N, C-alpha and C positions, 0 to 999 in steps of 0.2 A: 608534145603533150597538150591535150585538150583540157581547157579549164571549164568548170561548171559556171553557170551564169553568176552565182553569188561570188565565186572566186574572182571572176573578171571584174565585177563591180568593186570588190575590195581592192584589187590590184590598181584599178583606176583611181581610187580615192587615197591610195598610199604611195603613189609613184609620181614623180615629175621628171621630165627629161627634155633637154634641148641639145643643140649641137656641141656644147662644151662640157656638160656634166649631167649626171642623173642622180636623183635622190629617192630613196625608199625609206619610209617612216613606219613605225609600228602601227598595227591596226587600232590601238587605243588612241591614236592621234586623229582618227577620222572625225572631221567636223571642227577640229581645233587648229589646223595648220593650213597655210597657203603660201604660194610663191607669187610675188609681184615683180613684174619686169618693168623697169623704167629706163627711158633714155636719159643719159646724163648730159645735161645741157652745157656743162663745163668742157667736155671733151667730145670731139667728133667721133662718131661710130663706137661709143662706149655705152654698154647697157649695164644697169645696176639690177642685180637679182636679190630680192629680199625674201628670206624664209622666215615666216612668223609662226610661232606656236602660242596660242592663247590659253592661259591658265587663269580662269576667273577674271580678275581685273588686270592681272599682270600680263605682259606680252614679252616673250623672249624674241629678240631679233638677231639674225645672223646676216651679214652683208657680204656679198661676193662681187668684186669688181672684175670685169672681163674686158 
């Protein structure tokens, strides 16, 4: 299936993927969400993935340990 330019742009802004999991968020989240990858200094070879959704001043955070 071939996507139009705008559809590819929307897909890039609503999708996150790594070797462990993938995330798709609604289009109305564009510009309000991000994923931050951090190495955890407490444990060797552990990465912390933080998914943030910013609503005005409040920030919802979901943390995944892998």
